[in-house]
TIKETOR-620539 format. One record per atom (N, C-alpha, C): x, y, z. Coordinates in steps of 0.1 Angstrom, whole numbers, plus 5000, padded with zeros to 4 digits. Layout:
BEGIN
XYZ ...
//
This chain:
BEGIN
866372716249 867572736257 868572806249 869172906255 870172996248 871572916248 872172906236 873472846234 874572946238 875472896247 876572986251 877473016239 877773136237 878673176226 879873256231 880973246224 882073326228 881773476224 882573566230 882373706226 882673726211 883673656205 883973676191 882773626182 882173516186 880973466178 879873566179 879573616191 878473716192 878773846185 880073886185 880474006178 880273996163 880773886157 880573866143 879173846139 878373776147 876973766144 876273896145 876673986154 876074126154 876474206141 877674186137 878074266125 877274216113 877274086111 876474036099 874974076100 874474076112 873074106113 872874256110 873874336111 873774476108 874174506094 874474406086 874874426072 876274436069 877174426079 878574426077 879074286076 879174236063 879474096060 880774076053 881674186053 882974166047 883974226057 885074156060 886074196069 887474186062 888074296060 889474286055 890374276067 891374186067 892074166079 893474136078 894274166088 895674126090 895774096105 895473976109 895373946123 896673906130 896673906143 897773856151 897173776163 898073746172 897673656183 896473696191 896273826193 895173876201 893873866194 893873836180 892673826172 892373676169 893073576174 892973436170 891573386172 890973416183 889573366186 888573436176 888873556173 887973616162 888173546149 889373516145 889673436133 888973306133 889173226144 888573096145 887073096145 886473206150 884973216150 884473236136 885273276126 884773296112 884273166107 884773046111 884272926107 882872896112 882472956123 881172926129 880173036125 880573146119 879673246114 879973266099 879573176090 879973176076 879373296068 878473366074 877973486067 878973596065 880073596073 881073696072 882173646062 882473736052 883473706043 884773766048 885773686051 887073736056 888073746044 888773856042 889673866032 891073916038 892073826035 893373856041 894173946033 894774046039 895774126033 897174106040 898274116033 899574086039 900274216043 899474316044 899974446050 898774526055 898774586067 897674646072 897174766064 898074836057 897674946049 896774906037 896974776032 896174726022 894774696028 894674636040 893374606046 892574736048 893174846054 892474966056 892075036043 892975036033 892575096021 891475026013 891474886014 890474806008 889074836015 889074846028 887774876035 887275016030 888175106028 887775236023 887175226009 887875156000 887275135986 885975065986 885774965995 884474895996 883374996000 883675076011 882675176016 882375276005 883375325998 883075425988 882075375977 882175245973 881375195963 879975155968 879875095980 878675045985 877875145993 878575245999 877975336008 877675286022 878175166025 878075106038 879375046043 879575026055 880874996060 881274846058 882574836055 883274706057 883874716070 884274596076 885074596088 886574576084 887474626092 888874596090 889374556104 890074436104 890574376117 892074396118 892574456128 893974486129 894574436143 895874426144 896474366155 897174466164 896574496175 897174586185 897574716179 898274796187 898674936183 899574936171 900574856170 901474856158 900674826145 899774726146 898974696134 898074816130 897474886140 896775006137 897675106131 898875126136 899775226131 900175196116 900375066113 900575036099 899475066090 898275076095 897075106086 896675246087 897375336094 896875466096 896775556084 897775536075 897875626063 896575616055 896175496052 894875476045 893675496053 893775486066 892575536074 892475686073 893675756073 893575896070 892875936057 893175866047 892475886034 890975856035 890675746042 889275716044 888475826052 889175876062 888575986070 888276106061 889276146052 889076256043 887976226033 887776096029 886776056020 885376056026 885276066039 883976056046 883475916044 884275816044 883875676043 883375616056 882175546056 881775476068 882675346069 883375336080 884375226081 884475186095 884375056097 884474996111 885774936113 886574996122 887974946125 887874866138 888274736137 888274656149 889774626152 890174656164 891574646168 891674556181 892374446179 892574356190 893574416200 893274386213 894174436224 894574316233 895574346241 895974246251 894874206260 894874086264 893874046275 893974136287 892774166293 892774266303 893774236315 893974106318 894874076329 896274076325 896574096312 897974096307 898474246306 897574336306 897974476304 899074526314 898874486327 899774536337 901174496335 901474396327 902874356325 903674446315 902974536308 903574626298 904374536288 903774436282 904474356273 904874436260 905774376252 906374456242 905374526232 904274466229 903274526220 902274616227 902374636240 901474726247 901574866242 900474936239 900575076235 899175136238 899075266236 897875336238 897075336224 896275236223 895575216210 894475326208 893775366218 892775466217 893375596212 894575636217 895175756213 895475766198 895975656193 896275646179 894975646171 893975576176 892775566168 892075696167 892175786177 891475916177 891976006166 893175976161 893776066151 892976056138 892175946136 891475926123 889975886126 889575866138 888275816141 887375916147 886075916143 885075996149 884475936161 884675806163 884075736175 885075626179 885475626192 886475526197 885875466210 885975336212 885575276224 886375146226 886675116239 887274996243 886274916251 885974796246 884974706253 885474666266 884574646276 884974606289 884474476294 883474416288 882974286292 882574206279 882574076281 882173986270 880674006268 879874026278 878474036276 878074166269 878974276271 878674396264 879274416251 880174326246 880874336234 879974346222 878974266221 878074266209 877374406208 876874446220 876174576220 877074696216 878374686220 879374786216 879574776201 879574656195 879774646181 878574706173 877374686178 876174746172 876274896172 876674946183 876775096184 877875146175 878975066173 880075106164 879575116150 878875016146 878375016132 877475136129 876575166139 875675286137 876575406137 877675416145 878475536145 879175566132 879375456124 880075486111 879275576102 877975586104 877175676096 877275826101 877875846112 877875986118 878476086109 877976206108 878576306100 878576276085 877776186080 877776156066 878676046063 879475996073 880375886071 881675906079 882075816087 883275836095 883775696100 884975696105 885575576110 885175556125 884675436128 884375406142 885375296146 886175306157 887175216161 886675146174 886575016174 886274936186 887474856189 887974876202 889174806207 888674686215 889174566212 888674446217 889674366225 889774376238 890674286246 890474146243 891574066242 891573936237 890673846245 890673856258 889873766267 888373786264 887973906260 886473926257 886073836245 887073806236 886773726224 886673576228 887573536238 887573386241 886573346252 886173436260 885173406271 883773386265 882973306272 881673276267 880673366275 879473376270 878473456277 877873566268 878373576256 877873676247 876673636239 875973726234 874873706225 874773816214 874473786202 874373896192 873373996196 873674126193 872874236196 872174286184 870974336186 870174396175 870874516169 870774536156 871374656150 870674786155 871474886156 870975026159 870575086145 869575166145 869175236132 870275336129 870775336117 871775426113 871175566110 871775676114 871175806112 871275836097 870175906091 870275936077 871276046075 871676066062 872576176058 871876306062 872476396070 871876516074 871576606062 870376676062 870076766051 870876896053 870876986043 871477116043 870877196055 871677286060 871177366071 869977456067 869077486077 867977566074 868377696068 867777736057 868077866051 869177866041 869877746040 871077736031 870577746016 869477686013 868977695999 868577835996 867877896005 867478036003 868678126001 869778106009 870878196007 871578165994 871678045989 872278015976 871378065965 870078055966 869178115956 869378265955 869478325966 869678475967 870978515960 872078435963 873378455956 873278445941 872578345936 872378325922 871578445916 870578495923 869778595917 870478735917 871478755927 872078885928 873178905917 873778795912 874878805902 876078865908 877278865902 877478795889 877378645891 877478575879 877378425880 878378365889 877978285898 878978235908 879678105903 880478055911 881177925909 880577825919 879977715914 879577605923 880677505925 881177495937 882377405940 881777285946 881977165940 881277045943 882176935949 881676865959 882376755966 881376655971 881876545977 881076445983 879876405974 878676395979 877676335970 877076435960 877576555960 877276645949 877876585936 878776495937 879476435925 878776305921 877676265927 876876155922 876176205909 875476105902 874776145890 873676245894 872976225905 871876315909 872476455911 873576465918 874176595921 874676665909 875376585900 875876645888 874776705879 873676625877 872676675869 871976795874 871776795888 871176915894 872077035893 873377015895 874277125894 874277185879 874277095870 874277135856 873077215852 871877175857 870677255855 870777395860 871377405872 871577535878 872477625869 873577555864 874577625856 873877675843 873077585837 872477625824 871577745826 870777745837 869877855839 870477985844 871577975851 872078095858 873478135852 874078055844 875478085839 876578055849 876177995860 877177955870 878277855864 879477865869 880477765865 880477655875 880977535871 880977415879 882477375880 882877335893 884177285895 884177185906 884877075905 884876975916 886176985924 886176935936 887376935944 888476845937 889676875941 890776815934 890776655935 890576605947 890576455949 889276415954 888276385946 886976345951 886976195956 886276175966 886076035972 885475945961 884475995954 883775925944 883176025935 883376005922 882876095912 882376025900 881176045896 880575975884 881076055872 881375985861 881776055849 881575975836 881776045825 881675985812 880576035804 880475985791 879476035782 878076025788 877276125785 875876125790 875676205803 876776235810 876776315822 877376445820 876976545828 877676675827 879176665830 879976725822 881476725824 881776835834 882476795845 882876895855 884376875857 885176985855 886576975857 886876975872 888076915875 888476915889 889477035891 889477095903 890377195907 891877145906 892777205899 894077155897 894877145911 895777065911 896577045924 897577155926 898277195915 899277305917 898677435920 899077515929 898477635933 898277735921 899377755913 899277845902 898177805892 898077675889 896977635881 895577645887 895577625900 894277645908 893877795907 894877885909 894578025908 893878065894 894478005883 893878025870 892477975869 892277855875 890877795874 889877875882 890277945893 889378025901 889378165898 890178215888 890278355885 888978405880 888578525884 887378585879 886078535887 886378455897 885178405905 884678515913 883278535912 882578625921 882178545934 880878525935 880478445946 880878295944 881178235956 881578095956 880478015964 879777915958 878777835965 879377695967 879477655980 879977525983 878877425984 879077315977 878077205978 878877075980 878977035993 879676915997 881176925997 881677045996 883077075995 883477186005 884777176009 885277296017 885777396008 885877526013 886477626005 887877586001 888377615989 889677555984 890877625991 891877535994 893077585999 894277515992 895477565993 896577495988 896977375997 897577265991 897877145998 898977176008 899877276005 900977306014 901177456015 901877496025 902277636025 903577656018 903677766010 904877796002 905377936006 906677956005 907178086007 906578195998 906178306003 905778415995 904378405990 903578315994 902178315990 901278256001 899978296001 898978256010 898478116007 897878056016 897277916014 895877916010 895178036011 893678046008 893578065993 892877975986 892677985972 891478065968 890578105977 889478185974 889878325970 889478365958 889978495953 889578605962 890378715962 890078825971 888678885967 887878915976 886578975974 885478875971 885778745969 884778645966 883978615979 882678625978 881778585989 881478435989 881778376000 881478226001 880178196008 879378116001 878078076006 878077916007 877777866018 877677716019 876277666017 876077596006 874777536003 874577406012 875677326012 875677206020 877077166024 877277136036 878577096041 878976956037 880276916040 880776786035 879976676042 879476696054 878676586060 877176596058 876776676049 875376696046 874976646032 873676636029 873176586017 873176686006 874376706000 874576805990 873776785977 873576655973 872776625961 871376665962 870776645974 869376685976 869276835976 870276895983 870277045983 870377105969 871177045961 871277095947 869977075939 869376955942 868076935935 866977035939 866977065952 866077165957 866377305951 867577335951 867977465945 867677465930 867877365923 867577355908 866077365906 865277305915 863877315913 863377465915 864077535923 863777675926 864277775915 865477755910 866077855901 866177815887 865877685884 866077625871 864977525868 863677565870 862577465869 862477395855 862777475844 862677415831 863877375824 865077395831 866377365825 866677215825 867377175815 867877045813 869377035816 869876935822 871376925823 872076915810 873276955809 874076955797 874876825797 874576735789 875176605788 876476615779 877476535783 878676535775 878476425764 878776465751 878576365741 879676265741 879476145736 880576035735 881676085727 882876045730 884076085722 885276085731 886376035725 887676045732 888676105723 889776165728 890776225720 891476125711 891976165699 892776085691 894076045698 894475925694 895675865700 896875885691 897875955697 899175965689 899975845691 900275775680 901075645681 902475675686 903175565689 904575575693 904775565708 905975615712 906375595726 905275665736 905075595747 904075645756 904575775763 903575865766 903775985774 902476005781 902376095791 901176105798 899876135790 900076205778 898876235770 898376115763 899176045755 898675935748 898375815757 898975805768 898575705778 897175725783 896875855786 895475885790 894475865779 894875895767 893875875756 893675725753 894675645754 894475505752 893575445763 893775485775 892975435786 891475475784 891275605780 889875645777 889275565766 890075535756 889475465744 889175325748 889975255756 889775115759 888975095772 888575195778 887875185791 886575105789 886374995797 885174915796 883974995802 882774965797 881575025802 881374995817 880975095825 880675085839 881875055847 883075095843 884275065850 884375155863 885175105872 885575175884 887075205882 887375335884 888775375882 889375425896 890375355900 891175405912 892375475907 892375615908 893375695902 894375745912 895675685911 896775735918 897975745909 897675805897 898775815887 899675935890 899376025899 900176135902 900576225890 901776265888 902176355877 901876295864 901876165862 901676105849 900176095846 899376135855 897876125852 897276255849 898076365845 897476495843 896476495831 896676405822 895876405810 894576325812 894376255823 893276165825 891876245825 891776345833 890376415834 889876455820 890676515812 890176565799 889876445790 890676345790 890476225782 889276145786 888976135798 887876055803 886476125802 886476255799 885176325800 884076265791 884476225779 883476165769 883676015768 884375955777 884575805776 883375735781 883375605781 882175525786 881975565801 880775545805 880375585819 881275505829 881675575839 882575515849 882475585862 883075535873 883175585886 884575605889 884975725894 886375765897 886475765913 887575705918 887975705932 889275775932 889475885939 890675955939 891375955952 892576015953 893476005965 893076115975 892076085983 891376195990 892176266000 893076196008 893876256018 895276286015 895676256002 896976285998 898076186003 897676086011 898675996016 898775876006 899975875999 900075785988 900175635993 899875545984 899675405987 898275365988 897375455983 895875425983 895375345972 895975365960 895275325947 895075175947 896075095949 895874945948 894974895958 895074935971 894174885981 892674925978 892475045974 891075095971 890575015960 891374975950 890874895939 890474755944 891174705953 890774575959 889474585965 889174685974 887874695980 886774725970 887074805960 886074835950 885674705942 886674615939 886374495932 885574395941 885874395954 885074305963 883574365964 883474495964 882174555965 881274535953 881974535941 881174535928 881774435919 881574305922 882274205914 881774195899 880674265896 880174265883 880674385875 881574465881 882074585874 883674565872 884174605860 885674595859 886274715867 887374685873 888174785880 889474815874 889774945872 891074985866 891775065876 892975025881 893875095890 894875165881 894975295881 896075365874 896975415885 898175355885 899075365897 900375415893 900975515901 902275565899 903275465905 904475465900 905475365904 905875385919 906275505923 906675535937 905475505946 904275545943 903175525952 902875375954 902975305943 902675155944 903475085954 904775125956 905675055964 905275065979 904375155983 903875165996 902975046000 902174995990 901174895992 901174795981 902274765975 902374665964 901774525968 901774505981 901274375986 899774355982 899074455978 897674445974 897574345962 898574335954 898574245943 898274095947 898874065959 898673925964 897273905968 896574005974 895173985977 894373975964 894674055954 893974045941 894073905935 895273845936 895473715931 894673615940 894773625953 894173525962 892673525960 892073645958 890573655957 890173655942 891073645933 890773635918 889873765914 890273875918 889574005916 889774055902 888774105896 888874165882 889374305882 890674315885 891374445886 892474445876 892474545867 893574565858 894374685864 895674665866 896474775871 897374825860 897274955857 898175015848 899175085857 900375035858 901375085867 902375175858 902275305861 902975395852 904375425858 905375375851 906775375856 907575485849 907875595856 908675695851 910075705858 910275605867 911475595874 911975725881 910975795887 911275925894 910175955903 910576035914 909576105922 909376235915 908576235904 908476365896 907776475904 906776435912 906076545920 906976615929 907976545935 908976605944 909876695937 910176665924 911076755916 910276885914 908976875911 908176995910 908177075923 907977005934 907777075947 909177135951 910277075948 911577135951 911677265945 911277275932 911377405926 910377505931 909177465935 908177555939 908377605953 909077525962 909277575976 910377675977 911177695966 912277785967 913477735974 913477595975 914577545983 915977545975 915877575962 917077575954 917177455946 918177455937 918377345927 918877225935 918577105930 919076985936 920476955932 921376935941 922676895939 922676745937 923876685935 923976535933 923276455944 923576495957 922976415968 921476435969 920976555967 919576575968 918876515956 919476515944 918876455932 918576305934 919476245941 919276095944 917976065952 917576165960 916376145968 915076165960 915276215947 914076235939 914076145927 914876045927 915175955915 914875815919 914275735910 913975595913 914575505902 915675555895 916175485884 917475405887 917875405900 919075335904 918875245916 918275125915 917875065902 916475095898 916175065885 914775075880 914074955884 912874975891 912074855895 911474785884 911474655884 910874575874 909474525879 908474595876 907174575882 906474445875 906874415863 906274295857 906674165865 907974165869 908474045877 907874045891 907774165897 907074175910 905674125910 904974165900 903574125898 903373975896 904273925888 904173775885 904573705898 905473755906 905873695919 904673695928 903773785928 902573795936 901473705930 901673655918 900573575912 899673645902 900073765898 899273845889 899973855875 899373795864 899973805851 900273945847 901373975840 901874105838 902474115824 902374235818 903074275805 903574415807 904574445798 905174575798 904774645785 904374775785 904074855773 904874975773 905574995761 906375115759 905775215749 904775165741 904175245731 902675245733 901975345726 900475345727 899875225721 900575165710 899975045704 900174925714 901274915721 901374805731 900474825742 900174945747 899274965758 897874925754 897474955741 896174925736 895974765736 896974705731 896974555730 896974495744 897674545754 897774495767 896374515774 895774625773 894474655779 893474555774 893474525761 892574435755 892774285760 894074255762 894474125768 893874115782 894074215790 893574215804 892074195805 891374255795 889974245796 889374115789 890174035783 889773925776 889573795785 890073805797 889973695806 889773745821 889173665829 888873715843 890173715851 889973785863 891073785872 891973905871 892973925880 893774045880 894874035869 895274155864 896374175855 897074305858 898374305854 899174425856 899874465843 899774595839 900474645827 901474745832 902674725830 903774825833 903874915822 903475045823 903575145812 904775235814 905675235805 906875305807 906775445800 906875545808 906775685803 907975765808 908175875802 909275965807 908776045819 909676085828 909176175839 908776315834 907776365840 907276495837 907476585849 908176695847 908376785859 908076925854 
//
């Protein structure tokens, strides 16, 4: 005899049966039956965030580390709106992510209650698949289709809108999972075209993104470079990039257009492997936005939604059959003692980095020394700010720590960016996550000071300068952290940062280190 189940129970049972067993959530009234059903489907781990942007960013971090979706549960249109910035980052990362949004009961919609909105319209700005369920009986099947849809295009957001009455009514049954589509291979003839480009000369630039930055992809790309003389460069903000001693060192394209121009200077052919052709982040007076040098021919080996690592391996087997990848030897830069600055901060972090760490990097201007310092550090995984929407670092660190509880997580976070999602510290404390946050406090929006000069808007007068300054008052992040339940220390010198990092690694659970540095503009 079939036991009657509520729609919420059938939905959660379908998700766990499909391997989605973590749900980051900030629920409201329309999701209460979903919340209550968690007690009856214990295979689902529910993790509360006290802001929707933390929940969506955490689901992104989880997906980047595991390669499979977490669920995020949000409350109506305003809850979705609060989470959109980090859903934007997740979309740019190509993360498989299941977004569940509660809606008003179907019979309540006609009243146009205060929280009524067009949820689907908002969801489509970040989602590759959007659907509103219509019946309790069909809800579980919709959930199964949504999970499968997260794999589309190599990874995308699938949003399922759930009217509240579908959760509380009975008559649902869990649905069998749909087979997820594999990562699409490179287009036919793409490897032939790239091999021809390499043979024709001059030596091209291999521009790497997505899974070209896995260990497989990096080793294959390095073999190609050794055999052909090609240069290697990674996109500015990779979703996930393996790094450290023993792997090929690949620099990232600089953020500032003038520095990017220098990095791309002299490029002949440009071969794209999991990355788009490079462009500036913004339009500026007097310059174009396309960073591809004039006359450079662009060849796509694999698109961002295709299996770039396998395409690189196939290309390496063809053009570099006997070549070995060039591994980076162990070693970190010397540490200059004394007051912290972006250079010795990066060198201390590289020196004290635990083995197999995950780094969530949102250090902004204070992090310019990190890529060079980390090249020969212990092996690690880097998660960067893919979509440029700040407030990603702390939530992504939460999701990464949930995904890989056996790996230490280091969040390197800028002061201004942290204030968008500082509530993530509460979730770290609640879940006892092994996350060390190095919160770099320069009491300024330094990047905006740079951009003010670059846009030609003119010098900042007294009123404009106040919009670029965070020193009146200076935020006390150690007290904020302790208020959220995360032990904290302040470091003003390289020696103090070294000691604080060792303290954070000597005991389990979350820690925060407020690193005081001068603004760099």
